[in-house]
N, C-alpha and C positions, 0 to 999 in steps of 0.2 A: 173962751178958753178951749184949746184943742182937747179932744178926748184922750184920756190916758190909756195907753195900750199895755199889753203884757208881752214881754220878750222872754222866750225860753232859750236857754243855751245848753246844748247837749254835749257831754264829753264821754266818749268811749275810751276806757283806759284799762291797763293791766300793769301792776307793780310800778306805781308812780309816786311813792311816798315822798321822794325828795322834791317833787314839783308841786304838790297839791296846795301847800300853804301860799306860795307865791301866786299860783294860778287863781285861787279863790280871791286873793287880795286884789290882783290886777283886774280880774274880770268884774268884780263888784264895783270897782271905781269906774270902769268903762261903762257898765250898765247904768250906773247912777248919772253919768254924763248925758245919757239919752233923754233923761227927764221922764222916763216911763218905768213901770214896774217890771220886775224880772224874776225868774226862777232859774236855778242852776241844777241841771239833772246830770248826775254822775252814774254812768253804767259801768259797774265793776265786773270785768271779764275774768272772774275767779282769780283775783290777785293773791299772791302768796307772801306779801310783805305787810307793812302796817297801814296800807292805804285805807282800808275799811275803818280801822280804828280812828284814823285822823278825820275822816269824813263824818263819822258818827259824833265826834266831838263838836264839829261845826253844826251838824244837823240838830243837835240837842238844844241849841239856843237860837237857831235861825231856821224857820220853816221854809224859807226860800231855797235852802240846800236840800236837795232830794237825792235819794240813792236807790238804785236798782242793782241788786246782787244776782248775778247769774248762777245757775246751779252747777255749771262747769264752764270750761273755756269754749266759747262759740266763735270768737273772731270779731274783727272790727265792725264789719257791715251789719251782722245781726244785732250787735249791741247798739249801733247807731239807730237802726230801725226801731228797736225797743224804746230807746230814749225819745225818738220823735213821736212814736205812738202814744206815749204817756205825757208828752208835753201839752200844756194848756195854752200856750202863748198864741197871740195873733200873728206873730212871726217866730220862726224857729231857726236858730243858728246852731250848726254843729261844726265842731272843730277838734283838732288834736289836743291832748292834755299835756304835752311836753313843752309848751310855750314857744314852739317854733312858729306857730301862728299867733301873732301878738293880739291879745284881747283889745288893745287900744284901737284896733280897726273896727270894733263893733259900732261905735257911733256913726262912722261913715257908712257902714252897711245899712243901719237903721234909717239914716237920712235918705238913701236911695230908695228904700222900701216905702217910706212916707211919701216920696215923690212919684210913686206909681210902679216901681219895679216889683215883680212877684218872685223872681229868683235873682239873687246877687251872688255871682261867682267871684271868688278872690283869686286873682292870677299872680303867680310869683314872678316878679321882675328880677329879683336877686335871691340867692339862696346862700346865706351865710353858713360857714362851717361845712360845706359840701364841695367835693372836688369837681373839676370840670368834666371828668369822664362820666360821673354819675349824672350830672345835669344833661350831658349830651345824649346818653342812653335813654334817660327819661323822656326827653323831647322826641327822640325817634320812636319810642313806644307809642306816644300819643299820636304821632303822624301815621304810624302803621294801623292803629285802631281806627283812625278816621278814614284811611284808605279802604278798609274792609267793611266799615259799618255804614248803616243807613242814617246815622245821626252825625252831627258835627260837634265833636268834643273839644271844648276850648283847651288849647295847649297850655301846659304848666298850671292847670287848675286841679287842685286836690280836694281833700275833705274839709274844706273851709267855705261854708256857704250859708246864705240866709234864704229861707223858704217862707213864702206867704202861707197863711192858714189854708187857702184854697188849694195850693200846690200840695201841701201836706195831706189834705183829704184825698186827693187823687192818688198820691203815692201809696197811701195806706190801703187802697183797694187792690193793689197789685199783689198777687200771691205767687211770687217766683221763688224757686229754690236757688240758693246761691246768687242772690241779686247783685248786679253791678250798679251801685248807687250813683256813681258819677255819670253813667250813661242814662239811667232812668230819669234823673233830674232834667237832663237835656231833652229826653224823649217826650216828657209830659207837655212841654211847650210853655205857653204863657209868656209874659213879658220878662225877658232875661237880660241882665246887664252884667258887665265885668269891670271890676276894680283891680288895679294893680297895687301890690304891696311888697315890702321887703321881708322875706322869710328869715327869721332869726335862727341862730344856732340853738341847739337843744339846751334848755336851762340847766338840767342836771341829769346824771345817769347816762346810760347807753341806749342807743336805738334798739327797739324790738323788731325792726323790719330792715335788716341789712340788705344792701342792693343785690347781692348774689345769693340771698336766701330764697326759700320757696315762696314767700309772700308776694314779692313783686312779680315773679313769674306767673303765679296763679292769677294775680290781678290782671296782668296783660292778657292771658288766655281767656279770662272771664269777660274782659272787654271786647275781645274779637268775636267770641262765640255767642255773646248775648244779643248782639244787634245785627248779625249778618250771617247769611248762608253762602256768601261768596267763596269761602274756602272750599266748600263742598263742590261748587261749580268748577273751581280751578282744578281740583283733584280730578274731576270727570274729564275736563278738556286735556289735562296732562296725560291721563290714561289713553285717551283717543289719539293724541299726538304721538305717543310712544308706540302705539299699535300700528299706526300708519307708517312711522319711521321703520319699524321692524319689518313690515311687508316690503318696503322699498329696499331695505338691506338684503332681504332674502332674494329678491329679484336680481340685485346687483351681484350677489355671490354666485347664483346660478349662471348668470351671464359670464362672469369671470371664469367659471369652471368650464363652460362650453368653449370659451376662447382659449383655454389652455393655461390660464394663469392660476398659480397655486402659491399663495403667500403663507409660508410656515409660521408657527409661533402661537402663543396663547394670549398675547396682550389684548388683542381686539375682543375675543370672546369673553375674557375675564372682566374687561372694562364694561362690556355690555351687561354682563350678569350682575356686577356690583351696582351699576347705575339703575337697572330695572328693579333689583332687590331693594335698594335704598328707597326708590320712589314708591314701591309698593308698601313698605313699612311706614313711610311718612304718610301715605294716603290713608292707610288703616288707622294710624294714630289720630289723624284729623277727624275721621268719621267717628272714632271712638270717643273723642271729646264731646261730640254732639250726643251720642248715645248715652254717655255718662250723665249729661244734663237731663235727658229724658228720664233715665232710670231714677235719678235723685228726686225728680219732680213727682213721679207716680208713687213713690213710697209714702208721700203725704205726711212726713214728720214735721213737727213745728220748727220754725226757724231758730227759736231760742226757748229756753225755759228759765223763768225767774224764780230764784230761791226765796227771796224776800225783798221788801222795800221799806224805805224810811221816808216819812213825810209825803208818801205817794197817795194821791186821791184816785181811787179806782173808778170813780164816777166820771 
């Protein structure tokens, strides 16, 4: 008889009272289908609705339901890391709590893991309830990150993954401020496979991460600056190129003056001023992003603070 494993499923959430009942029901059924034990870890990112009350009701009668309550709002990735750190499973799955990532995929992920995969990425083949423009922009963002980065980030793969215990152990040794989890999972290596699935429309409520909100933009910049210094090199070469071009322009202007040509107007000078000014501001902004990451790292603040937990074994 094969050894029974423990599967940990981690949910980072905020204000999901309308989804929790259905999420727990479907996830429990999916985990039962694996034939292994499971625990469901809910990391509450300072919800202001009835989410904590609903979870406490479940946790009171089922010790497999575990809750971590943050002291304030920290964001998705710190909450994911907190849940993964407290997970006891031989394999850890983390996913969204709005049921866009269907729990019914869990048995397929576990099967790949039992067959030797140490990371199982879930790739969206379709995205129900999302317009074509958003899907196109998301795909271009992945391609841009891959262009700049030292890692190969699977396109259309989000926060729906299975990690083997060995991978979890390596990830937990990383002490980065503002970590880019999607990139870190690829960076640690090991045997990684990708499964495709159809992403469903949100079960209830409204998204907390609109496309043109600050969240996707920060995630994109985090992805670019976490795994590459290429933007800094591009800024350097752009600056050198503009300097060389400026010298050439000065020589040409002097030559025209000597030859008696005098082109009146201000279009040329103003264009040059705006171009150089814009380039300088963009360059300073890129350098500033890296300095910001350094500054946040040396402050040494914890990634998250847990207020309290329910059914959590600190050992």
